[in-house]
MMTF fields as JSON, N, C-alpha, C and O atoms, coordinates in Angstrom:
{
  "mmtfVersion": "1.0.0",
  "mmtfProducer": "UNKNOWN",
  "numBonds": 355,
  "numAtoms": 356,
  "numGroups": 89,
  "numChains": 1,
  "numModels": 1,
  "chainsPerModel": [1],
  "groupsPerChain": [89],
  "chainIdList": ["A"],
  "bondAtomList": [4, 2, 8, 6, 12, 10, 16, 14, 20, 18, 24, 22, 28, 26, 32, 30, 36, 34, 40, 38, 44, 42, 48, 46, 52, 50, 56, 54, 60, 58, 64, 62, 68, 66, 72, 70, 76, 74, 80, 78, 84, 82, 88, 86, 92, 90, 96, 94, 100, 98, 104, 102, 108, 106, 112, 110, 116, 114, 120, 118, 124, 122, 128, 126, 132, 130, 136, 134, 140, 138, 144, 142, 148, 146, 152, 150, 156, 154, 160, 158, 164, 162, 168, 166, 172, 170, 176, 174, 180, 178, 184, 182, 188, 186, 192, 190, 196, 194, 200, 198, 204, 202, 208, 206, 212, 210, 216, 214, 220, 218, 224, 222, 228, 226, 232, 230, 236, 234, 240, 238, 244, 242, 248, 246, 252, 250, 256, 254, 260, 258, 264, 262, 268, 266, 272, 270, 276, 274, 280, 278, 284, 282, 288, 286, 292, 290, 296, 294, 300, 298, 304, 302, 308, 306, 312, 310, 316, 314, 320, 318, 324, 322, 328, 326, 332, 330, 336, 334, 340, 338, 344, 342, 348, 346, 352, 350],
  "bondOrderList": [1, 1, 1, 1, 1, 1, 1, 1, 1, 1, 1, 1, 1, 1, 1, 1, 1, 1, 1, 1, 1, 1, 1, 1, 1, 1, 1, 1, 1, 1, 1, 1, 1, 1, 1, 1, 1, 1, 1, 1, 1, 1, 1, 1, 1, 1, 1, 1, 1, 1, 1, 1, 1, 1, 1, 1, 1, 1, 1, 1, 1, 1, 1, 1, 1, 1, 1, 1, 1, 1, 1, 1, 1, 1, 1, 1, 1, 1, 1, 1, 1, 1, 1, 1, 1, 1, 1, 1],
  "groupList": [{"groupName": "MET", "atomNameList": ["N", "CA", "C", "O"], "elementList": ["N", "C", "C", "O"], "formalChargeList": [0, 0, 0, 0], "bondAtomList": [1, 0, 2, 1, 3, 2], "bondOrderList": [1, 1, 2], "singleLetterCode": "M", "chemCompType": "L-PEPTIDE LINKING"}, {"groupName": "PRO", "atomNameList": ["N", "CA", "C", "O"], "elementList": ["N", "C", "C", "O"], "formalChargeList": [0, 0, 0, 0], "bondAtomList": [1, 0, 2, 1, 3, 2], "bondOrderList": [1, 1, 2], "singleLetterCode": "P", "chemCompType": "L-PEPTIDE LINKING"}, {"groupName": "GLU", "atomNameList": ["N", "CA", "C", "O"], "elementList": ["N", "C", "C", "O"], "formalChargeList": [0, 0, 0, 0], "bondAtomList": [1, 0, 2, 1, 3, 2], "bondOrderList": [1, 1, 2], "singleLetterCode": "E", "chemCompType": "L-PEPTIDE LINKING"}, {"groupName": "ILE", "atomNameList": ["N", "CA", "C", "O"], "elementList": ["N", "C", "C", "O"], "formalChargeList": [0, 0, 0, 0], "bondAtomList": [1, 0, 2, 1, 3, 2], "bondOrderList": [1, 1, 2], "singleLetterCode": "I", "chemCompType": "L-PEPTIDE LINKING"}, {"groupName": "ARG", "atomNameList": ["N", "CA", "C", "O"], "elementList": ["N", "C", "C", "O"], "formalChargeList": [0, 0, 0, 0], "bondAtomList": [1, 0, 2, 1, 3, 2], "bondOrderList": [1, 1, 2], "singleLetterCode": "R", "chemCompType": "L-PEPTIDE LINKING"}, {"groupName": "ALA", "atomNameList": ["N", "CA", "C", "O"], "elementList": ["N", "C", "C", "O"], "formalChargeList": [0, 0, 0, 0], "bondAtomList": [1, 0, 2, 1, 3, 2], "bondOrderList": [1, 1, 2], "singleLetterCode": "A", "chemCompType": "L-PEPTIDE LINKING"}, {"groupName": "ASP", "atomNameList": ["N", "CA", "C", "O"], "elementList": ["N", "C", "C", "O"], "formalChargeList": [0, 0, 0, 0], "bondAtomList": [1, 0, 2, 1, 3, 2], "bondOrderList": [1, 1, 2], "singleLetterCode": "D", "chemCompType": "L-PEPTIDE LINKING"}, {"groupName": "VAL", "atomNameList": ["N", "CA", "C", "O"], "elementList": ["N", "C", "C", "O"], "formalChargeList": [0, 0, 0, 0], "bondAtomList": [1, 0, 2, 1, 3, 2], "bondOrderList": [1, 1, 2], "singleLetterCode": "V", "chemCompType": "L-PEPTIDE LINKING"}, {"groupName": "PHE", "atomNameList": ["N", "CA", "C", "O"], "elementList": ["N", "C", "C", "O"], "formalChargeList": [0, 0, 0, 0], "bondAtomList": [1, 0, 2, 1, 3, 2], "bondOrderList": [1, 1, 2], "singleLetterCode": "F", "chemCompType": "L-PEPTIDE LINKING"}, {"groupName": "LEU", "atomNameList": ["N", "CA", "C", "O"], "elementList": ["N", "C", "C", "O"], "formalChargeList": [0, 0, 0, 0], "bondAtomList": [1, 0, 2, 1, 3, 2], "bondOrderList": [1, 1, 2], "singleLetterCode": "L", "chemCompType": "L-PEPTIDE LINKING"}, {"groupName": "GLY", "atomNameList": ["N", "CA", "C", "O"], "elementList": ["N", "C", "C", "O"], "formalChargeList": [0, 0, 0, 0], "bondAtomList": [1, 0, 2, 1, 3, 2], "bondOrderList": [1, 1, 2], "singleLetterCode": "G", "chemCompType": "PEPTIDE LINKING"}, {"groupName": "THR", "atomNameList": ["N", "CA", "C", "O"], "elementList": ["N", "C", "C", "O"], "formalChargeList": [0, 0, 0, 0], "bondAtomList": [1, 0, 2, 1, 3, 2], "bondOrderList": [1, 1, 2], "singleLetterCode": "T", "chemCompType": "L-PEPTIDE LINKING"}, {"groupName": "ASN", "atomNameList": ["N", "CA", "C", "O"], "elementList": ["N", "C", "C", "O"], "formalChargeList": [0, 0, 0, 0], "bondAtomList": [1, 0, 2, 1, 3, 2], "bondOrderList": [1, 1, 2], "singleLetterCode": "N", "chemCompType": "L-PEPTIDE LINKING"}, {"groupName": "SER", "atomNameList": ["N", "CA", "C", "O"], "elementList": ["N", "C", "C", "O"], "formalChargeList": [0, 0, 0, 0], "bondAtomList": [1, 0, 2, 1, 3, 2], "bondOrderList": [1, 1, 2], "singleLetterCode": "S", "chemCompType": "L-PEPTIDE LINKING"}, {"groupName": "TYR", "atomNameList": ["N", "CA", "C", "O"], "elementList": ["N", "C", "C", "O"], "formalChargeList": [0, 0, 0, 0], "bondAtomList": [1, 0, 2, 1, 3, 2], "bondOrderList": [1, 1, 2], "singleLetterCode": "Y", "chemCompType": "L-PEPTIDE LINKING"}, {"groupName": "HIS", "atomNameList": ["N", "CA", "C", "O"], "elementList": ["N", "C", "C", "O"], "formalChargeList": [0, 0, 0, 0], "bondAtomList": [1, 0, 2, 1, 3, 2], "bondOrderList": [1, 1, 2], "singleLetterCode": "H", "chemCompType": "L-PEPTIDE LINKING"}, {"groupName": "TRP", "atomNameList": ["N", "CA", "C", "O"], "elementList": ["N", "C", "C", "O"], "formalChargeList": [0, 0, 0, 0], "bondAtomList": [1, 0, 2, 1, 3, 2], "bondOrderList": [1, 1, 2], "singleLetterCode": "W", "chemCompType": "L-PEPTIDE LINKING"}, {"groupName": "GLN", "atomNameList": ["N", "CA", "C", "O"], "elementList": ["N", "C", "C", "O"], "formalChargeList": [0, 0, 0, 0], "bondAtomList": [1, 0, 2, 1, 3, 2], "bondOrderList": [1, 1, 2], "singleLetterCode": "Q", "chemCompType": "L-PEPTIDE LINKING"}],
  "groupTypeList": [0, 1, 2, 1, 3, 4, 3, 5, 6, 6, 7, 7, 8, 2, 7, 9, 6, 10, 2, 11, 7, 7, 9, 12, 9, 11, 13, 10, 2, 14, 15, 11, 9, 12, 10, 13, 10, 11, 4, 5, 16, 17, 9, 3, 2, 2, 15, 10, 6, 9, 6, 4, 7, 4, 5, 5, 0, 5, 5, 2, 8, 6, 7, 6, 2, 6, 4, 9, 5, 5, 6, 9, 6, 5, 9, 7, 4, 6, 9, 7, 2, 4, 4, 9, 7, 11, 5, 10, 13],
  "groupIdList": [1, 2, 3, 4, 5, 6, 7, 8, 9, 10, 11, 12, 13, 14, 15, 16, 17, 18, 19, 20, 21, 22, 23, 24, 25, 26, 27, 28, 29, 30, 31, 32, 33, 34, 35, 36, 37, 38, 39, 40, 41, 42, 43, 44, 45, 46, 47, 48, 49, 50, 51, 52, 53, 54, 55, 56, 57, 58, 59, 60, 61, 62, 63, 64, 65, 66, 67, 68, 69, 70, 71, 72, 73, 74, 75, 76, 77, 78, 79, 80, 81, 82, 83, 84, 85, 86, 87, 88, 89],
  "secStructList": [7, 7, 7, 5, 3, 3, 3, 7, 6, 6, 3, 3, 7, 7, 3, 3, 6, 6, 3, 3, 3, 3, 3, 3, 6, 6, 6, 7, 7, 3, 3, 3, 3, 7, 2, 2, 2, 2, 2, 2, 2, 2, 2, 2, 2, 2, 2, 7, 5, 2, 2, 2, 2, 2, 2, 2, 2, 2, 2, 2, 7, 7, 1, 7, 2, 2, 2, 2, 2, 2, 2, 2, 2, 2, 2, 2, 2, 2, 2, 2, 2, 6, 6, 1, 3, 3, 3, 7, 7],
  "xCoordList": [-7.849, -8.618, -7.773, -6.566, -8.95, -8.596, -7.451, -7.572, -6.153, -5.476, -5.864, -5.965, -6.135, -6.591, -5.625, -4.62, -5.835, -5.192, -5.748, -6.788, -5.018, -5.859, -4.694, -3.719, -5.327, -4.03, -4.761, -5.953, -3.507, -3.716, -4.477, -4.771, -4.763, -5.825, -5.38, -6.196, -3.929, -3.45, -2.305, -1.249, -3.043, -2.229, -2.891, -4.043, -2.626, -3.256, -2.441, -1.211, -2.915, -1.982, -3.125, -4.339, -2.21, -2.672, -1.806, -0.66, -2.542, -2.021, -1.399, -2.344, -0.344, 0.187, 0.985, 1.797, 0.573, 1.245, 1.621, 2.563, 0.546, 0.836, 1.904, 2.345, 2.223, 2.646, 2.13, 1.816, 1.95, 1.552, 2.352, 3.495, 1.716, 2.468, 2.256, 1.51, 2.499, 1.844, 2.265, 3.439, 1.334, 1.959, 1.366, 0.207, 2.507, 2.295, 1.756, 2.592, 0.375, 0.116, 0.979, 1.497, 1.226, 1.944, 3.351, 3.913, 3.94, 5.49, 5.661, 6.802, 4.867, 5.237, 5.956, 6.252, 6.29, 7.016, 6.365, 5.176, 7.101, 6.586, 7.104, 8.268, 6.294, 6.843, 6.106, 5.041, 6.75, 6.432, 6.138, 6.859, 5.141, 5.427, 5.108, 4.003, 6.187, 6.122, 4.779, 3.729, 4.835, 3.586, 2.877, 1.789, 3.896, 3.278, 2.765, 1.697, 3.837, 3.237, 2.052, 1.509, 1.786, 0.457, -0.567, -1.553, -0.791, -1.753, -1.901, -3.034, -0.672, -0.951, -1.703, -2.691, -1.051, -2.182, -3.468, -4.134, -3.971, -5.195, -5.996, -7.157, -5.32, -6.242, -6.504, -7.432, -5.319, -5.353, -6.421, -7.123, -6.742, -7.749, -8.924, -9.902, -9.219, -10.607, -10.782, -11.915, -9.782, -10.144, -9.976, -10.73, -8.915, -8.765, -8.145, -7.699, -8.3, -7.576, -6.353, -6.302, -5.309, -4.12, -4.247, -3.69, -4.965, -5.548, -5.847, -5.284, -7.047, -7.604, -6.645, -6.723, -5.653, -4.946, -4.149, -3.996, -3.598, -2.456, -3.304, -2.836, -4.325, -5.365, -5.539, -5.528, -5.696, -6.21, -4.681, -4.568, -3.636, -2.246, -1.893, -1.387, -1.99, -1.945, -2.795, -2.312, -4.076, -4.647, -4.353, -4.692, -3.666, -3.123, -1.996, -2.021, -0.816, 0.365, 0.97, 0.867, 1.442, 2.443, 3.746, 4.884, 3.45, 4.998, 4.456, 3.347, 5.453, 5.557, 4.919, 5.557, 3.7, 3.082, 3.514, 2.91, 5.042, 5.727, 6.291, 5.98, 7.167, 7.65, 6.83, 7.158, 5.45, 4.655, 4.533, 4.634, 4.324, 3.813, 4.944, 4.794, 6.193, 7.38, 7.916, 8.593, 7.362, 7.222, 6.58, 6.885, 4.959, 3.921, 4.045, 3.563, 4.517, 4.949, 6.167, 6.211, 7.209, 7.961, 7.598, 8.043, 6.807, 6.188, 5.156, 4.743, 4.735, 3.688, 4.269, 3.725, 5.393, 6.598, 7.105, 7.214, 7.364, 7.977, 6.501, 6.527, 5.704, 4.506, 4.143, 3.404, 4.247, 3.838, 4.509, 4.018, 5.831, 7.563, 7.03, 6.751, 6.969, 6.861, 5.34, 5.059, 4.533, 3.104, 2.377, 1.991, 2.197, 1.632, 0.0, -1.082, 0.329, -0.546, -0.923, -0.147, -1.871, -2.007, -2.345, -2.942, -1.702, -2.173, -2.504, -2.444, -2.824, -3.4, -4.536, -5.219, -4.784, -6.118, -6.327, -7.411],
  "yCoordList": [-9.004, -7.931, -7.145, -7.04, -6.613, -6.213, -4.749, -3.95, -4.821, -3.858, -2.843, -3.05, -1.627, -0.765, 0.003, 0.297, 0.419, 1.04, 1.963, 1.681, 3.254, 3.736, 5.249, 5.812, 5.384, 6.332, 7.618, 7.925, 8.316, 9.77, 10.64, 10.372, 11.588, 12.373, 13.435, 14.204, 13.797, 14.861, 14.308, 14.84, 12.715, 12.482, 12.287, 11.911, 12.391, 12.081, 11.01, 11.054, 10.327, 9.209, 8.882, 9.081, 8.299, 8.165, 6.861, 6.696, 5.81, 4.234, 4.626, 5.037, 4.691, 4.877, 3.65, 3.137, 3.174, 2.164, 0.64, -0.151, 0.716, -0.42, 0.131, -0.775, 1.148, 1.765, 2.886, 3.783, 3.116, 4.212, 5.349, 5.225, 6.629, 7.876, 8.423, 9.374, 8.352, 9.202, 10.318, 10.503, 11.644, 12.577, 13.062, 12.976, 13.553, 13.828, 15.595, 16.423, 16.01, 17.448, 18.18, 19.195, 18.021, 18.513, 18.648, 19.665, 17.715, 18.266, 18.089, 17.666, 18.266, 18.257, 17.137, 17.325, 15.826, 14.784, 13.925, 13.703, 13.218, 12.374, 11.1, 10.981, 10.004, 8.733, 7.821, 8.209, 6.697, 5.813, 4.42, 4.044, 3.617, 2.158, 1.183, 1.152, 0.142, -1.034, -1.806, -1.491, -2.653, -3.643, -3.879, -3.429, -4.828, -5.419, -4.667, -4.801, -3.486, -2.29, -1.31, -0.578, -1.377, -0.572, -1.728, -1.08, -2.758, -3.715, -3.501, -3.205, -3.619, -3.366, -2.236, -2.268, -0.891, 0.406, 0.127, 0.296, -0.235, -0.559, -1.498, -1.213, -2.57, -3.17, -2.409, -2.648, -1.395, -0.535, 0.277, 0.409, 0.898, 1.727, 0.888, 1.564, -0.076, -0.768, -1.712, -2.13, -2.059, -2.844, -2.006, -2.007, -1.34, -0.525, -1.34, -0.871, -2.661, -3.657, -4.281, -5.079, -4.112, -4.989, -6.484, -7.124, -6.931, -8.495, -8.971, -9.933, -8.1, -8.239, -8.142, -8.876, -6.924, -7.074, -7.984, -8.207, -8.566, -9.784, -11.018, -11.91, -11.011, -12.418, -12.111, -13.094, -10.977, -10.718, -11.13, -12.218, -10.456, -10.589, -12.225, -12.531, -13.102, -14.118, -15.191, -16.199, -14.739, -15.473, -15.045, -15.765, -13.809, -13.503, -14.026, -14.542, -13.859, -14.04, -15.383, -15.781, -15.974, -17.076, -17.051, -17.287, -16.764, -16.445, -16.827, -16.7, -17.194, -17.826, -17.16, -16.136, -17.181, -16.514, -15.72, -14.714, -16.22, -15.649, -14.089, -12.947, -14.47, -13.622, -12.861, -11.708, -12.982, -11.887, -11.019, -9.813, -11.391, -10.663, -10.012, -8.891, -10.42, -9.534, -8.249, -7.241, -8.718, -7.555, -6.6, -5.531, -7.338, -6.033, -5.466, -4.334, -5.787, -4.902, -3.817, -2.729, -4.532, -3.664, -2.554, -1.411, -2.933, -1.415, -0.811, 0.313, -1.307, -0.197, 0.46, 1.397, -0.081, 0.866, 2.118, 3.234, 1.89, 2.287, 3.671, 4.658, 3.446, 4.243, 4.761, 5.701, 4.68, 5.284, 6.152, 7.281, 5.96, 6.859, 8.267, 9.33, 7.998, 8.693, 9.875, 10.752, 9.503, 9.711, 9.687, 10.72, 8.495, 8.272, 7.402, 7.46, 6.784, 5.983, 6.145, 6.933, 5.735, 5.909, 4.205, 3.494, 4.005, 2.363, 2.655, 3.809, 1.699, 1.489, 2.209, 2.929, 2.024, 2.484, 4.055, 4.539],
  "zCoordList": [15.64, 15.032, 14.003, 13.785, 13.434, 12.11, 12.517, 13.446, 11.215, 10.968, 10.169, 8.96, 10.693, 9.641, 9.102, 9.749, 7.822, 6.939, 5.991, 5.397, 5.766, 4.644, 4.037, 4.533, 3.004, 2.176, 2.71, 2.746, 3.147, 3.906, 3.064, 1.899, 3.614, 3.081, 2.594, 2.086, 2.605, 1.689, 0.643, 0.301, 0.156, -1.06, -2.124, -1.907, -3.127, -4.532, -5.463, -5.434, -6.049, -6.83, -8.281, -8.292, -9.491, -10.291, -10.736, -10.317, -11.752, -11.944, -13.304, -13.978, -13.976, -15.294, -15.548, -14.779, -16.964, -17.221, -16.241, -16.278, -15.519, -14.392, -13.117, -12.41, -12.874, -11.736, -11.075, -11.856, -9.949, -9.504, -9.179, -8.737, -9.41, -8.921, -7.948, -8.182, -6.976, -5.534, -5.408, -5.728, -4.815, -4.586, -2.942, -2.534, -2.243, -1.094, -1.245, -1.608, -0.942, -1.364, -0.213, -0.68, 0.862, 1.984, 1.903, 2.308, 1.421, 1.553, 0.008, -0.17, -1.437, -2.464, -3.233, -4.413, -2.537, -3.028, -3.818, -3.586, -5.01, -5.614, -5.391, -5.008, -5.606, -4.928, -6.273, -6.753, -6.748, -7.485, -6.889, -5.965, -7.334, -7.009, -7.863, -8.404, -8.111, -8.894, -9.233, -8.675, -10.005, -10.134, -8.75, -8.389, -7.942, -6.554, -5.753, -5.155, -5.692, -4.935, -5.28, -4.451, -6.362, -7.278, -6.818, -6.469, -6.676, -6.346, -4.94, -4.563, -3.785, -2.736, -2.374, -1.64, -3.082, -3.252, -3.349, -2.328, -4.253, -4.752, -3.54, -3.244, -2.909, -2.226, -0.626, 0.146, -0.427, 0.641, 0.513, 1.516, -0.546, -0.864, -1.073, -0.755, -1.396, -1.417, -0.175, 0.061, 0.598, 1.937, 3.23, 4.203, 3.063, 4.29, 5.676, 6.724, 5.255, 6.092, 5.917, 4.98, 6.612, 6.432, 6.253, 5.362, 7.106, 7.122, 5.929, 5.407, 5.284, 4.084, 2.677, 1.692, 2.915, 2.148, 1.757, 0.556, 2.569, 2.683, 2.247, 1.54, 2.62, 1.981, 0.581, -0.16, 0.042, -1.486, -1.9, -2.466, -1.699, -2.116, -2.113, -3.193, -1.409, -1.219, -2.232, -2.747, -2.366, -3.587, -4.69, -5.629, -5.003, -6.248, -6.9, -8.017, -6.052, -6.29, -6.019, -4.858, -6.683, -6.254, -5.28, -5.686, -4.082, -3.721, -1.856, -1.336, -1.411, 0.165, 0.898, 1.143, 1.548, 2.568, 3.394, 3.765, 3.926, 5.291, 4.404, 4.741, 3.24, 2.268, 1.936, 2.219, 1.231, 1.065, 2.361, 2.135, 3.766, 4.855, 5.087, 5.573, 4.861, 5.535, 4.242, 4.444, 3.013, 2.261, 1.947, 1.418, 2.56, 2.629, 3.807, 3.787, 4.901, 5.831, 5.879, 6.453, 5.025, 4.835, 3.865, 3.971, 2.961, 1.858, 2.954, 2.672, 4.007, 4.564, 5.78, 6.364, 6.122, 7.046, 6.182, 6.69, 5.032, 4.118, 4.13, 4.865, 3.428, 3.268, 4.394, 4.102, 5.555, 7.101, 6.907, 6.878, 6.708, 7.041, 6.228, 6.781, 4.848, 3.719, 3.839, 3.022, 5.179, 5.217, 3.914, 3.367, 3.428, 2.193, 2.622, 2.038, 3.623, 4.401, 5.608, 6.148, 6.436, 8.132, 8.041, 7.233, 9.183, 9.636, 11.125, 11.548, 11.852, 13.079, 13.585, 12.856, 14.924, 15.332, 15.303, 15.628]
}
């Protein structure tokens, strides 16, 4: 079953020099994502499905798939807590 994920409606972002600057318009808080976080963010925007994001990142990065899954899950939990993305049905 697909794991839907999407960027929250009250968030704007810009990619600058390989990093993403994200602004939550409701809280007024800025956040930054490093290079791999930026790629995950782009794939979330493109696919809207966490399984597809995982698969795309596994194809692009030379990393153990279990490590990738754990790191991506941690990133998504953080993004959800900060109300930058919504995940689940």
